[in-house]
ROFI-627629 format. One line per field, with one value per residue (C-alpha): residue number from 1; residue in three letters; x, y, z. Coordinates in Angstrom, 3 decimals. Example, Ala and Ser with C-alpha at 12.3 -4.5 7.8 and 13.67 -1.06 7.14 Angstrom:
REM ROFI-627629
sevex c(1	2)
guba c(ALA	SER)
u c(12.300	13.670)
v c(-4.500	-1.060)
w c(7.800	7.140)
***
This chain:
REM ROFI-627629
sevex c(1	2	3	4	5	6	7	8	9	10	11	12	13	14	15	16	17	18	19	20	21	22	23	24	25	26	27	28	29	30	31	32	33	34	35	36	37	38	39	40	41	42	43	44	45	46	47	48	49	50	51	52	53	54	55	56	57	58	59	60	61	62	63	64	65	66	67	68	69	70	71	72	73	74	75	76	77	78	79	80	81	82	83	84	85	86	87	88	89	90	91	92	93	94	95	96	97	98	99	100	101	102	103	104	105	106	107	108	109	110	111	112	113	114	115	116	117	118	119	120	121	122	123	124	125	126	127	128	129	130	131	132	133	134	135	136	137	138	139	140	141	142	143	144	145	146	147	148	149	150	151	152	153	154	155	156	157	158	159	160	161	162	163	164	165	166	167	168	169	170	171	172	173	174	175	176	177	178	179	180	181	182	183	184	185	186	187	188	189	190	191	192	193	194	195	196	197	198	199	200	201	202	203	204	205	206	207	208	209	210	211	212	213	214	215	216	217	218	219	220	221	222	223	224	225	226	227	228	229	230	231	232	233	234	235	236	237	238	239	240	241	242	243	244	245	246	247	248	249	250	251	252	253	254	255	256	257	258	259	260	261	262	263	264	265	266	267	268	269	270	271	272	273	274	275	276	277	278	279	280	281	282	283	284	285	286	287	288	289	290	291	292	293	294	295	296	297	298	299	300	301	302	303	304	305	306	307	308	309	310	311	312	313	314	315	316	317	318	319	320	321	322	323	324	325	326	327	328	329	330	331	332	333	334	335	336	337	338	339	340	341	342	343	344	345	346	347	348	349	350	351	352	353	354	355	356	357	358	359	360	361	362	363	364	365	366	367	368	369	370	371	372	373	374	375	376	377	378	379	380	381	382	383	384	385	386	387	388	389	390	391	392	393	394	395	396	397	398	399	400	401	402	403	404	405	406	407	408	409	410	411	412	413	414	415	416	417	418	419	420	421	422	423	424	425	426	427	428	429	430	431	432	433	434	435	436	437	438	439	440)
guba c(MET	LYS	LYS	TRP	MET	GLU	LEU	ALA	LEU	THR	CYS	VAL	MET	LEU	LEU	SER	ILE	LEU	ALA	ALA	CYS	GLY	ASN	ASP	ASN	GLY	ALA	ALA	SER	SER	ALA	GLY	SER	SER	SER	PRO	ALA	ALA	GLU	SER	ASP	SER	PRO	LYS	PRO	GLU	GLY	GLY	LYS	PRO	VAL	GLU	LEU	THR	PHE	TRP	GLY	ASP	TRP	GLY	GLY	GLU	GLY	GLN	LYS	GLN	PHE	GLU	THR	MET	VAL	ASP	ALA	PHE	ASN	LYS	SER	GLN	ASP	LYS	ILE	ARG	VAL	LYS	TYR	VAL	LEU	GLN	GLN	ASP	MET	ILE	THR	LYS	PHE	LEU	THR	ALA	ALA	THR	SER	GLY	GLY	SER	PRO	ASP	VAL	MET	PHE	TRP	ASP	ARG	TRP	ARG	THR	ASN	LEU	TYR	ALA	PRO	LYS	ASN	VAL	LEU	HIS	PRO	ILE	ASP	GLU	TYR	MET	ASP	ARG	ASP	GLY	ILE	ASN	LYS	SER	ASP	TYR	TYR	ASP	GLU	ALA	LEU	LYS	GLU	LEU	SER	HIS	GLY	GLY	LYS	LEU	TYR	GLY	LEU	PRO	LEU	THR	VAL	ASP	ALA	ARG	ALA	LEU	PHE	TYR	ASN	LYS	LYS	LEU	PHE	ALA	GLU	ALA	ASN	LEU	GLN	PRO	PRO	LYS	ASN	TRP	GLU	GLU	LEU	ALA	THR	ALA	ALA	LYS	ALA	LEU	THR	LYS	TRP	ASN	GLY	ASN	LYS	LEU	GLU	VAL	ALA	GLY	PHE	SER	LEU	GLY	ASP	PRO	GLY	LEU	PHE	ASN	MET	TYR	LEU	GLN	GLN	ALA	GLY	GLY	GLN	MET	LEU	ASN	SER	ALA	MET	ASP	ALA	THR	ASP	PHE	ASN	ASN	ASP	LYS	GLY	ILE	SER	VAL	LEU	ASN	LEU	TRP	ASP	ARG	MET	LEU	ASN	GLN	ASP	LYS	VAL	TYR	LYS	ILE	GLY	PHE	GLU	GLN	GLY	LEU	GLY	GLU	GLY	GLN	ASP	ALA	PHE	VAL	THR	GLY	LYS	LEU	ALA	MET	GLN	TYR	THR	GLY	PRO	TRP	MET	LEU	SER	THR	TYR	LYS	LYS	TYR	GLY	LYS	ASP	LEU	GLU	PHE	GLY	ILE	VAL	PRO	PRO	PRO	ALA	GLY	PRO	LYS	GLY	ASP	LYS	GLY	SER	VAL	MET	GLY	GLY	PHE	GLY	LEU	VAL	ILE	GLY	GLU	GLY	SER	LYS	HIS	LYS	GLU	GLU	ALA	TRP	GLU	PHE	VAL	LYS	TRP	TRP	LEU	ALA	ASN	LYS	ASP	ASN	VAL	LEU	MET	TRP	SER	LYS	MET	SER	LEU	ASN	LEU	PRO	GLY	PHE	LYS	PRO	ALA	LEU	ASP	ASP	PRO	PHE	PHE	LYS	ASP	ASP	PRO	SER	TRP	LYS	PRO	PHE	LEU	ASP	THR	LEU	GLU	ILE	ALA	LYS	ILE	ARG	PRO	GLN	HIS	PRO	GLY	TYR	SER	VAL	MET	GLU	GLY	ASP	GLY	LEU	ILE	PRO	ASN	LEU	GLN	LEU	PHE	LEU	GLU	GLY	LYS	GLN	ASP	ALA	ALA	ALA	THR	LEU	LYS	LYS	ALA	GLN	GLU	GLN	GLY	ASP	ARG	LEU	LEU	LYS	ASP	ASN	ALA	GLU	VAL	LYS)
u c(110.341	113.000	116.019	117.993	121.554	120.406	119.472	122.940	123.435	120.503	120.867	124.295	123.253	119.905	120.571	122.178	119.346	116.511	118.647	119.109	115.529	114.438	112.842	111.190	107.844	106.695	104.362	100.716	97.443	96.148	92.584	89.956	90.710	92.681	95.654	97.597	97.882	94.741	92.699	89.282	86.170	83.752	81.492	83.091	81.679	78.820	79.892	82.847	85.067	86.439	86.567	90.053	91.517	94.469	96.863	99.334	102.726	105.791	108.160	110.396	112.800	112.689	109.749	107.784	108.801	107.506	104.417	103.512	104.006	101.381	99.212	99.930	98.916	95.810	94.783	95.720	93.348	89.814	88.731	86.768	89.141	92.219	94.849	97.631	100.477	100.788	104.374	103.875	106.723	105.508	102.659	100.889	100.703	99.602	96.423	95.100	94.774	93.281	91.084	89.589	89.367	87.676	90.726	91.417	93.190	91.637	94.009	96.922	100.522	100.189	102.705	100.580	101.351	99.762	96.108	95.602	96.525	94.339	91.434	89.895	90.185	87.720	89.785	90.271	87.751	86.461	86.822	84.769	81.765	83.553	85.447	82.174	80.334	83.196	84.163	87.596	88.731	90.799	92.703	94.816	96.651	98.990	96.306	99.042	99.054	95.165	95.175	97.763	95.128	91.913	90.695	87.344	86.330	86.649	89.163	90.804	92.839	95.114	98.611	101.031	104.363	105.384	108.494	110.316	113.683	116.012	119.635	122.028	125.494	128.810	129.119	133.174	133.509	131.139	133.167	136.617	135.209	133.746	130.100	126.849	123.895	122.780	119.716	119.054	120.660	123.759	124.827	124.099	126.642	128.915	129.309	129.599	132.498	134.252	133.881	135.006	138.520	140.687	144.350	145.043	142.602	141.289	137.783	138.825	135.631	132.968	131.192	127.806	126.098	124.803	124.288	120.308	118.353	115.253	115.212	114.295	110.834	112.110	114.286	111.896	109.558	112.363	112.806	109.022	107.807	105.706	106.214	102.550	100.533	97.338	95.360	97.148	97.820	101.488	104.978	105.474	109.430	110.642	110.876	113.033	112.609	113.925	116.478	117.288	117.882	119.759	122.123	122.352	123.642	125.799	127.404	128.262	129.359	131.230	132.307	133.013	133.638	131.988	131.261	131.978	129.424	129.729	131.627	129.701	130.202	133.902	134.457	133.981	131.634	130.339	131.623	129.525	130.558	128.573	129.671	133.215	133.207	134.148	130.829	130.301	126.393	123.253	119.951	117.945	115.139	114.519	114.693	118.584	118.722	118.869	122.034	124.408	123.584	124.675	127.562	128.726	130.513	132.854	130.255	128.621	126.017	123.026	120.089	118.090	115.230	116.073	117.500	114.915	115.570	116.489	113.318	112.937	110.588	110.567	110.179	110.214	108.662	106.709	106.011	105.160	102.849	99.296	96.782	93.725	91.006	90.464	87.364	87.341	87.452	84.326	84.911	85.524	84.104	86.416	89.341	88.235	88.238	91.990	92.544	91.292	92.765	96.565	96.510	93.811	94.722	97.818	99.499	99.042	100.506	103.070	104.057	104.453	106.709	108.958	109.444	109.934	111.721	109.074	107.192	103.445	101.103	98.545	99.844	98.642	101.549	104.062	103.611	104.967	108.391	109.860	109.878	109.724	112.624	114.731	116.240	116.887	113.019	112.288	113.900	111.819	108.892	109.537	110.027	106.584	104.676	106.418	106.536	104.034	102.947	103.993	101.208	98.169	98.310	98.084	101.224	103.408	105.418	106.138	106.796	109.587	110.903	111.078	110.717	112.631	115.158	117.080	117.445	118.744	121.250	122.886	122.967	124.721	127.632	127.968	126.324	123.641	122.927	120.152	118.278	117.955	117.753	114.428	112.904	113.890	112.260	109.007	108.418	109.084	107.013	103.949	103.737	103.740	101.229	99.267	99.811	99.078	96.197	93.518	94.147	94.657)
v c(103.228	103.007	102.385	100.600	101.479	99.849	96.533	95.460	95.802	94.159	91.374	90.849	91.054	89.816	86.851	89.436	91.599	88.772	86.912	90.712	90.492	90.313	87.631	89.362	88.944	91.326	90.556	90.461	90.787	87.416	88.993	87.735	87.924	90.587	88.649	86.890	83.905	83.826	80.691	81.023	79.529	80.179	77.128	75.470	76.471	74.459	71.217	71.423	72.295	75.930	77.992	77.751	80.849	81.069	84.223	84.608	86.386	86.828	86.765	83.706	82.979	84.777	86.699	83.791	82.447	85.969	85.404	82.195	83.145	85.630	82.830	80.548	83.220	84.185	80.311	79.678	82.751	81.463	78.101	79.196	80.059	78.709	80.535	79.048	81.077	80.134	81.784	82.952	83.530	85.822	86.502	89.412	87.086	84.005	86.339	87.560	84.082	82.764	85.804	85.000	81.129	80.918	80.168	83.671	83.906	85.543	87.511	88.877	90.753	93.798	96.514	99.536	101.339	98.518	99.228	101.986	99.525	96.560	97.974	98.934	95.395	94.382	91.781	93.639	93.766	96.853	97.002	100.477	98.343	96.286	99.565	100.985	98.495	97.450	100.744	101.053	104.725	105.994	108.514	105.652	104.646	107.391	109.524	108.449	105.063	104.529	107.004	104.437	101.693	103.474	103.871	105.609	106.392	103.090	101.564	98.079	96.929	98.266	99.248	96.615	98.682	102.220	103.665	106.771	107.365	109.336	110.432	108.437	110.008	108.776	109.912	109.655	111.240	114.296	114.319	114.636	116.939	118.953	118.941	118.849	117.103	118.950	120.857	121.907	121.643	123.900	122.388	118.783	120.196	121.853	118.958	116.473	118.209	118.573	114.769	113.492	112.033	111.783	110.141	111.350	110.095	107.709	108.449	107.164	108.175	109.727	112.887	111.768	108.735	110.355	106.967	106.508	109.075	107.227	109.623	112.584	112.897	113.406	115.896	117.480	117.669	119.784	121.889	122.827	121.094	118.003	114.700	115.411	118.566	118.943	117.574	114.637	113.949	115.254	116.017	118.732	118.636	120.422	124.009	125.877	123.394	120.385	122.356	123.358	119.527	118.735	121.674	120.601	117.183	118.792	121.243	117.742	115.421	117.599	120.725	119.413	116.047	114.454	110.913	109.259	107.206	103.461	104.156	101.720	98.699	99.117	98.286	94.828	91.994	92.343	95.540	98.100	101.621	102.912	100.029	100.475	104.118	104.546	106.725	109.584	110.137	108.274	108.246	104.870	103.715	102.006	98.465	98.910	99.639	95.947	95.088	98.500	97.382	93.845	93.957	97.571	96.791	99.655	101.940	104.617	106.441	108.723	109.583	112.864	113.708	114.675	118.322	120.666	122.620	126.121	127.533	125.431	122.694	119.477	115.861	112.352	109.361	107.131	103.604	100.228	97.432	96.136	93.467	93.400	90.656	88.944	89.962	86.290	84.686	82.752	83.496	87.606	87.730	85.520	87.164	90.585	89.267	88.158	91.383	93.075	91.054	91.714	95.417	97.042	95.382	97.206	93.994	92.280	95.129	95.466	91.557	91.515	94.736	93.734	90.431	91.859	95.457	97.614	100.395	99.880	101.750	101.395	104.443	103.657	100.918	103.736	105.012	101.707	101.886	99.578	102.928	105.396	104.532	103.847	107.151	105.318	105.025	108.960	110.237	108.032	109.164	112.602	111.925	110.111	113.206	114.459	111.907	111.719	108.541	108.344	110.137	107.586	107.748	104.021	104.750	106.933	104.195	103.260	107.043	107.074	103.950	104.355	107.874	109.757	107.578	106.835	110.360	111.292	108.540	110.080	113.270	111.818	110.192	113.698	112.555	115.449	118.803	119.503	121.736	118.372	115.841	117.544	118.409	114.782	113.253	115.323	114.627	110.700	111.130	112.594	110.678	107.320	108.986	109.256	105.578	104.420	106.582	103.561	100.498	97.701)
w c(89.502	86.968	88.774	86.120	87.606	91.008	89.097	88.595	92.513	92.854	90.702	92.672	95.846	96.066	97.563	100.591	100.497	101.188	103.378	105.321	106.051	109.853	111.611	114.410	113.927	116.767	119.547	118.718	121.275	121.771	122.304	119.641	116.088	115.699	116.668	114.134	115.497	117.918	117.166	116.152	118.589	115.823	114.595	111.373	108.309	107.107	105.713	107.910	104.949	104.881	101.799	99.535	98.302	96.211	96.714	93.554	93.342	92.016	94.965	95.624	98.218	101.303	100.036	99.696	103.400	104.280	102.277	103.381	107.377	106.739	105.348	107.729	110.917	108.893	108.287	112.034	113.156	112.023	110.532	107.834	105.190	104.263	101.798	99.868	98.567	94.938	93.512	89.553	87.749	84.721	86.994	84.773	81.908	83.595	85.237	82.598	80.606	83.839	84.252	80.776	81.213	85.206	86.788	88.613	91.728	94.745	95.804	93.966	95.169	93.030	91.589	91.985	89.292	87.240	88.514	85.412	83.014	84.463	86.138	82.700	81.564	84.372	85.795	89.381	92.029	93.476	97.202	97.982	99.026	101.363	102.814	103.650	105.023	107.322	108.624	107.047	106.924	104.224	105.930	107.633	104.509	102.494	99.832	96.732	97.676	97.503	94.228	93.013	93.221	91.966	88.379	87.476	91.015	92.181	94.685	93.617	96.459	99.214	99.993	101.274	101.125	100.423	99.108	98.295	97.465	100.106	100.301	101.566	102.566	104.228	107.631	107.702	104.193	105.281	108.602	107.213	104.781	107.607	105.838	106.838	104.500	101.662	102.080	98.502	94.974	95.262	98.723	97.066	94.639	96.635	98.827	95.993	94.604	98.288	98.605	95.073	94.955	91.744	91.420	87.641	85.808	87.944	89.825	93.422	94.859	93.476	95.715	94.126	91.689	88.420	86.950	87.202	84.636	85.888	88.802	86.526	87.704	91.349	90.606	88.069	91.076	93.040	90.275	90.512	87.472	86.497	84.237	82.300	81.511	83.599	80.840	81.354	77.325	76.911	78.551	80.316	81.009	77.579	79.314	81.774	84.637	83.001	81.537	84.854	86.070	82.867	84.323	87.294	86.397	83.428	86.104	88.793	85.756	83.283	85.266	88.806	87.497	90.726	89.067	85.707	83.978	84.800	87.501	89.965	87.173	86.674	90.460	89.793	90.623	94.102	95.239	96.126	95.524	99.047	101.058	100.260	100.450	97.277	96.671	99.146	98.609	96.702	95.923	96.842	99.002	102.087	100.421	100.859	104.491	105.600	103.240	104.002	108.153	107.443	105.002	105.393	108.751	108.693	106.818	108.639	106.998	107.337	105.507	104.638	102.309	98.882	98.909	97.453	94.324	93.437	94.427	97.274	95.579	97.327	95.503	95.453	93.990	95.499	95.085	96.402	95.935	97.309	97.500	95.074	94.494	90.767	89.153	88.501	92.081	93.332	96.827	96.946	100.551	101.745	99.756	101.218	104.645	104.196	102.761	105.612	108.294	106.884	105.672	108.169	111.554	113.165	114.691	111.534	109.345	112.039	111.842	108.107	108.143	111.289	109.431	105.848	106.820	104.592	105.526	105.226	103.622	106.951	108.521	112.372	112.159	111.850	115.432	116.593	118.438	115.957	113.399	115.886	117.660	114.635	113.322	110.014	109.010	109.621	106.893	104.811	106.788	106.091	102.267	101.936	103.088	99.946	97.319	94.315	92.522	88.820	86.563	86.085	82.031	80.644	78.325	80.918	81.600	77.870	77.538	80.172	79.483	75.568	75.104	78.052	79.586	76.513	75.658	79.132	78.681	75.810	77.158	80.541	77.742	76.146	73.158	72.783	74.529	76.982	74.644	72.163	74.936	75.855	72.007	71.409	74.706	73.952	70.539	71.149	74.578	73.205	70.468	72.727	75.039	72.325	70.492	74.189	75.571	75.117	77.506	74.700)
***
């Protein structure tokens, strides 16, 4: 997802976010190989040596420790396969090189949206045959997440995490203003205006953050629109639905003045506007829960699904990661056993989720009290039911990053109006989609 404004916060608070991840691995069954830590009674493989697998990922620090914990649990659960986690910076470039030189990893931690770009290169191995053979039910996973891991009618991996943005709000500020969390755009704009505090020309409390133009897709869904046309070959936001999004932004930014571009950065290094009570509402994802709970000692916050648009349409964008098998792997069956152990077993999925504080793509795990009894998770679970993945066009990310978002930024900065913004974004975006229609 495009979240450039949040990247500034992430860079400052990266260690904090990682440190905030929990260490509760949960209790697993001791019966059979379904238990992450259960020792296998199966005989040693012929020759006495287990098959060795490499598992590539680009998460270091606390994330690396979490991956290594899962790898260790798998290795202890049986004696035929040994997995080793290998941290790879610039992982995609190295993967493509390795895939053509015979050094492909067996399993990879995979940003799902990349599937549509790399499956056509024949560097990923489809898992449909394994799924059917082993009775893995696709209905146990989010449809949108599986769609994002598919290309040409083939499935290339299983979802590890799912996420979507919801609306975080400051309960104390809402109580002081006698407000309820907004359920639609009108209530959002009204609440943002009431919560905003100016001291002369200085904005002291922003009612709502409008700092991330990359969220346009989410707003467009709420307006009843879509980013690309039904043929998936051109943009579809230069219309009344796109205009309604920019009109909402213009109302809150320039008429009601609930926000000032650059507000968060102006607070100084290490200062988070939401944690310090200087921002009343913002869109963000479950990745911020642990940070706010740990560092927002005086922060009382609530979360609700994104408010609906003017005609009641709802929307958010689903993102997340998966595990895939390299086509160049010499041990695909064993690689699948590792993926299946981790992502098709409730105990193991929960072990990962409780440790990493990520929402799993395996839905049966969401019935666990860890998720059911903590009210922080419910708004995200509700949002995931209506969230959609980004359009599966090879040039979509280029169109969004190079054509749409720069024009939206100019609009937010008051340098071009709504009509010109969408017209230019359409012209540039359509050209980028055409130029990147084929995977190169």
